[in-house]
N, C-alpha and C positions, 0 to 999 in steps of 0.2 A: 533606670538602671535595672537591667535583668541579671540576677545571680543565677548559679547553676540550679536546675529545677529540684526544688524539694519534694514536687509530685514523684520525680523519678525516683529520688533516694527513698521514698515511702513505699513505692511499688516494689523496688530491690528488696526492701526489709519484708515485706510482706511474703515474697517469693521465698526468701531465706526461711521464714518461719515454716513454711509448707515443705520444706526439703525433708528428707529421709536421712537421719542421722542420732546420735546421742545429743542429749540437752547440751552438754558441754561444747561439743562440736558447733551445734547451731548457734550458741552463745558468741563463741569465738568469731564466727562469721559475722553475727550482728554487729560486733565490736569494730571489727574490721572495716565494714561498710561505713560505720559512723566516723571512724577515724579518716578514711580516705575523704568522706564529703566534707568533713570540717577542713581537711587540708586544701580541698578544691575551692572551698569558700574563702579559705585565707589568703590564697594566690589570687583569687578574683577581686578580692577587695584591696589588695595591694596594687594591683594593675589598673583599677578603675575607681572613678570618684563617684560618691553619692550624689543625685540628682537635687537632692534637698536636704534639710535637717529631718523632715518628716519620714524620708526613705531610711535614713541612718538610724532614726530610732527605731522605725519598724524591724530593721534586720537585727539591731542588738537586743530589742525586747521581745521579739518573736521568733525569728528565724534561727539565729545562732542559738538561744536557749533551747529550743527543741530540740535539736541535734546533741548539745551537750547534756541534756537530760537524758537522751535515749543512750549515750555512751557510759553514764552514770548507772542508769538502771539495768543495762546488759552486763555491765562490769560487776555490780554488785550482786546480780544474780549469779554470776559465774563464780564469785567468791564465795557465795552461799552454798553453792553446790560442792565446793571443794572443801569448806571448812565447817559445815554443819556436822554436828555430833552423830556418829553413827552408833545410835543408842536407843533408848526406848521413847516411845511416843512424848511420854512425860517431859523427858529430859529435852527432846527436840522442840516442843512447844514452849519451855521456858527460855531456850535459845532465842526462839523467833521474837517472844515478847520482849526479851532484853534489846535485840535490835530495833523493835518497834518504838520501845522507850528513848532509845539514843535518836531516832529520827524526831520524835516528838519534842526531844529537847533542844535540837538544833531548830527546829521551828518556833520554838518559845523565844529562843535567843534572838530571832529575827522576825519576830510576830509584826512588827509594824510595816515593814517592807512586804512580807506574806499577805498583808491585809490589802496592802496597796495594790500590789501585783494581781492577786485574785479578783478584787473588786474593779479591776480595769481602770483605775484612776490614770490620770495622765498630766497633772500638774506640775510634776517632778521629772518629767520624763527628759527635758532638756539637761537636767543634772545627772540623772541616773544612766542615760542611754545614748548619751553624745560622747565622743571620745574627747581627750584632753581633761577629765575630771579625776585623773587616777589619784590625786591626792586624798579624794573622800574615801569611803568605806571600801577597803580591801580586805579580804579574807582568806582563809588557808583553805584550798580545795586541792584534793590529790589528785584530780583528773582535769588539769589544766593544760589544753594541748599545746599554748604558746601563751607567752608573756608579751608578744609583739604589740606595742601600742597601737599600731593599726588594727588590731584585731580584738580589743577588748575595751569596754568601759568599765565604770567604777561598779556597776551593778548586772551586767549581763550574765556573769556566773552566777551570782545569788538569785537572779529570774531562773536560770535552769535549775537550781536547787529546789526551788519552789515546785517546779514542773516534776522533777525527779522524786521529790518527797510524796506526791499523790500516787504517782506510778509504784513506787516501792511500798508505800502504805497498803495500797490495793493487794499488791502481790503476797505480801506477807499476811495480811488478813485474809486471803485465799488458802495459805499454807496452814493456818489455824483452823479454817473450816474443814480442810482436808483431814488434819489430825482428829479434829472431833467426829469425823465421818469414820476413819479407821476404827477408832475407840469403840463405836457404835455398831460397828460390823457392816456399814453400809458403803464401804470402800474397796475396790477391788486393788488389792497391794500385790498381787501376783506380778513376778517379773516376767512370765511368760505371757502375759496379757498383751494381746496384738492393738488393741484398741486405742487410738488416739483422741483424747478427749479435747484438744484443742481446736474446737470448731467453734465458728461464730455466726452470728444471725447478721445476714447483709441486707435483708429488706428493712423496712421501716417498723420502727416500735409498734405502730398502730396495725401494722399487718399481722405481727406477731399475736397482739393482744386479740384481733379478729379470730386468728386460728385458734387461740386458747379457750375463747369462748365457745367456738364451734365443736371442739373437742369435748368440753365440758357438756353442753347440751345434747350432743349427740349420743352421750353413753359410751363413747370411745375409751373413756379413763374412768376406771372403776366404777362402770355400769351407771355413770351420771351423777353418783352420789358424792364424789370428790369435791373437796373444797377448792373453789377457785383461787383462794390465796396460795394454797398449797401447790396447785398446778401451776400458776404463775411463777412461783419461787423457783420450783425444780427447773421449769425450762428457761427462766432468766438465768440462773446459774449455768446450765448445760450450755447455753448460747452465748455466754459472756456479754449480757446486755442487762442495762438497768432500766426496768419498765416505767419506775415512778408511779405516778397516780393512775392505774390501770381503769378504775372506775370512771374516772372524767373522760379517759380515752375512749372506753366503751359508749359512755352518754353521746361524745361525739360522733361515733360510727352510728349510733342508734338515730342521731338528727341528720343523716346525710339525706340531702333531697332525692338522690337517686344512686342507683348501684351500692346498696349498703353493705353488699358482701362482695365487693369488687377484687379483694385479694383472694378470696375462696373461687371467684369466677376465673380469676387468672390462673390458679392453680391447675382448675379443670382443663381451660383451654390448652396450657403449656403440655398436660399430660397427653390430651386429646392428639395435639399436634406431634408428639413425640410417637404416640401409637401409630399414626396415620403415616409418619415418615417410615417407621421399623417394616409396617406392612407393604411400602412401595418399594423395598430392596429385594 
């Protein structure tokens, strides 16, 4: 059974994130696209049958929760943009901490299922993610697109809450980090700033670590005396990527049998090709 393409949905959302507009306008577009895609999925499920219980479980455990989590994530960001206190950094900081506390409280109330879902367990999937078990755990969710029994199981919305918890927690933690930067004077709060800090590293983590070490040893950053941990932290925050154990990754780079600087070589080749092309114009 082939449902509407989630890859196409994700591509649309990525394009929306790159559009020009206020944060509120962009968030409203994200929400609209999530709602439309959920509606398309609902119609598709109503008109088609799953080929197996396995397909049904996959849909209600992975596909639908992903979109519902997006809807919750974007909607709560929009609510935050509208309702956050227009006050001191200290007041805003306390506000965000209170929101994080509420998220954590909800997680604790559902900790058994949270662990089940995050650990990718499957033994109860036939109960949680097959339709017809509505008499089991139901919960109050403000963003329920439909109570159509053909389009929800007892735990598909709770699964989306697990996913949205992770997204929102990361978002609010970044807000707290931004507050800290503002207080320390290392964050540009000028409304006139034209810099869009929403850039993402799209090569591999290994490629970024290769670049980080090259910048470090070449002396390009702080004359080569900068701390590798600090450089990695700054670039991982800048590019919105978690590098993990970069020392281990560096060892893997060092142990390559050939082409140990393949990403750097690729950069040189790409730039050379660009220069050659421009020369030919």
